[in-house]
Structure formats: C-alpha cells, structure tokens
N, C-alpha and C positions, 0 to 999 in steps of 0.2 A: 504494500500500500504506500503510494507516494504521498508525502506530507510536506506541504509548504511551511516555512517558518510561522506564518500567521495563522495556519490551521492547526498547529500543534496544541496538545493539551497543556494548559497553563501549569499544572502540577498533577501529581498522582491523585490527590483528593478529588480533582474535577471529574476524571473518568470513573473513579470509584463511586462517587455520589450518583453519577448518571446511571451506572449499572444498578445501584441500590434502589433507584426510583421505580424499578419494575421492568427493566430491560433484561429479561432472563430467558430470552429465546434467541437462538443463533444458528449458525451454519457450521457444521463440522466438515472440514475438508481434509482428505487423506490421499496421499499419492497412490495412484493405481499401479498395476503391473507395468513393467517396461513396455513402452509402445501403446499402453492403454490410457484411457481418460482417467482423471482423478475421480474419486468417489466423494460425493457431497451429501450430507444428511442434515436436514433441518430438525432441530430438537430443542426442548427446554433444558435448562441446566440449573444447578445450584452451586454456589461458591462454598468452599470449605478450606479456608486458609489459603495456601498456595496451590490448591487444586480446584478443578471444576468437576462436578459430579454429573454423570449422564448414565442413563440405561437405555438399551435398545433391544429390539426383538432378536432372538438368536438367529433367525434366517437372514438377517440383514447382510448384504454383501460387504459392508464396511469391515467386518471382522477379518476377512481374508486380506484386505488391503492393509489393515493395521499390522497383521502378522508379517507382511512384506516390509513395512516401514512404519514404526511407531511414532515417527515425528509428524505431528499434525498441526493444523491451524484451525482455531475456532474464532469465528467472526460474529460480532453482534452489531447491528446497525439500526438506526431509527431517526425520528425527528427530521425526515427528509422532505424536500419540496422542490419542484421545478420552478426556476425563476426566469420568466420570459425576458427577452432582450430589451424591450422598452423600459423595464424597471431598472436596468443597469446602464442605461445610456449616460455618458458623461454630461455634466452640467453644460448647457448651451449647445449640445450636439443633438441632431435629429434623433427622435426615439428609435427609429429603425436602425440606427447605427449601434445600438446596444447589443451586446453578445450574451445569449442566455447561458445559464449554468445550473448546476444542481447544488442544493444545500443538503447537508446530512451530518450525522454523527456516526462514527464507526470506531469500535474497539476490537483489536485483533490480539488474540492470545496465541503465542507460539508455545506448543506443549509437547511433552512426551506422554504417550498414552499407555496406561497400565490397565490390562483387562482384569475384571473382577468376576470370578466364576464360583468361588466358595459360597455355598448357600447362606451361611450366616453373614458373611461379608456383604453379599448382595442385599440381604435384609437390612443391614445397617445403613447401606447406601440409600435404600429407599426411605428409611426412617429419616435420614438427614434431608432428603429431597422434600418429603412431606412436611417436615418442620418448617421448611421455607415456603412451600406453596399452600399448605393448609395449617398455619400456625395455631388455629383454634383446636386442633386435634380431633376434628370431626371425621374420623376414619377408623376403621377396624385396626387392631394391633397388627403390626407387620412382624410376623413370626414364621419360622420355617415349618412349624408343625401345626399351624392354625389357618383355617380359611379366612378370607379368600386368597390372601397373598401366598400362603405356603404352597398351594398347588400351582400357582402361576410362576413362581420363581424359576423353575427349570426352563421356561420359555423365554427368559431374558438373560442378557449378560450386562454387567456393569462396566463403566469406564471411569477411572480416575485420571484426569488430565493434569499432569504436573506442569505448572506454568513456568516457562523459562524466560519469556519476554512478553511485555505488553506494549502495544503501540496504539495510540489513540489520536483520532482526528476529529476536529470540530470545524467543518467547512461552512463558514457563514460570512465570507467577504470581509474579514476583520482587517484587511489591509486597505479597504476603501475608506473615504472620509466619513466622519460621524454622521453627517447629514444624509449621506447616501444610505448607510446602514439603517438609520432610523426610518427613512422613507420606505425601504424594502420591507422592513418588519411590519410597518403599517399596511402595506399592500397585502402581505401574507395574511395578516389578521383579518383584513376586510374580505379577502377572497374566501378564506375559511374552508378550503377543500382538503380532504385527506388529512395529512399531518401538517398543514400550513400553520395552524396555531402553535403546536409544539415547536416547529422550526422557528417561528417568530420569537417565541419565548427564549430559545437558545441564543438567537442573534442578540436580543436585548440584554440577556444575562452576560454574554461575552462583552458586549459594548460597555456595560457598566464596569466590568473588571478591567478592560483594556484601555478604553477611551481611544484617543487617536493612536493609530499604529506607529510604533517606533521600531525600526529595524534593529 
C-alpha cells in the first residue's frame, strides 16, 4: 500500500482508535501456489494483543495456501467516498479542471499465520471472539463437550495472526488548503450517500489535528 506523507497515520493511537470504533471486518490475503492467484477471504476478526483472531470453515481453500506460505496480509478499510472532480478544482480554475479521487481509511497488518486445530484451543479462540462481538454474553457456553459449539468445532479451524507490521493510511486530501478540505467535507455531508458522512467526519477530524499541511 503506497502512503503519501500527508496520508500517513499521525500516530499508533489514531489507527488503533479507528479499529476500536467497530472496524472489525477485513480481507485476509494469502499467497497462492507458484503461478496461481492469491487467495483472499473476507472475514470478521478480533484483536488479542499482538494477534488477530479468525476462524474459518475447514473446507476453505485458504488452508492449503497458508501451509504453502504462512506470511499473510490482513486489510481493513472503510470511511471511503468518491470525490468528483469539480469538488477538487483549484480556486479560480474551471470546475471541470478538477481531478477526482477516492477518500478512504485503510489499515494493513503484515502477519505470520498460526493454525489452531486443538479443540480446546479453538474453543478458547471462539470465546475471545464472542467476548468482542457479543460482550453481553448472550450465547451458549463455548465448550468442546457441550452443544451447540462442541459438535461444530470439528468443522472449523482457527487462525492466530501474529502481527509483524502495521501500516495505516488516512487519505483525505490533508495536503490541500484548509478551505478546500472544509468545502469537500461539507459537500460529502450534504450528499450523504454510502459512507460520505463517515468520510467527512474523518476529513474534519484530521483537519482539526493537522491544520495547514507542513511538509
């Protein structure tokens, strides 16, 4: 992922807060066999210290790819919007001279995958995931010898993704003048389509922290 200096995360806390806001669905990318295409799997995840926790169905083709190469990439993205050219035209220039772009946030985790097959270890992984996604505890106990989870455990495998590197990108035109960024955020909020409002929020949040861009 290419990151311009003005698109970089301002600190670790910025991307960590963004993930914690509920961005817990991403794309697992694994190298395929020589000459073959990569394997990509969309899935929810939960954080556990320096690891990401995932479980997938046993028939998933990703397992063979991981056995071939356990070095994987996990990408989370969101708060994206298409910004039309007229919104980005320079002051005094014809609106049609503006060049469109995409706004988005993306966090990429470079990881080493560790497969979890032991029944109790898989149950513990599920318990940790449920603690994240259903913190009220409104689910049956996850135990290897009790239904419904006990009989389902053989049909899944777990993954602990050991995080080696994190790269985060917040692409919201932070190198543009303050007036320009403010106007685009207003346009996004007014259009209100898809993730326009969250994208406008990210642009305004970054604007408050950065102010005028200083190389």
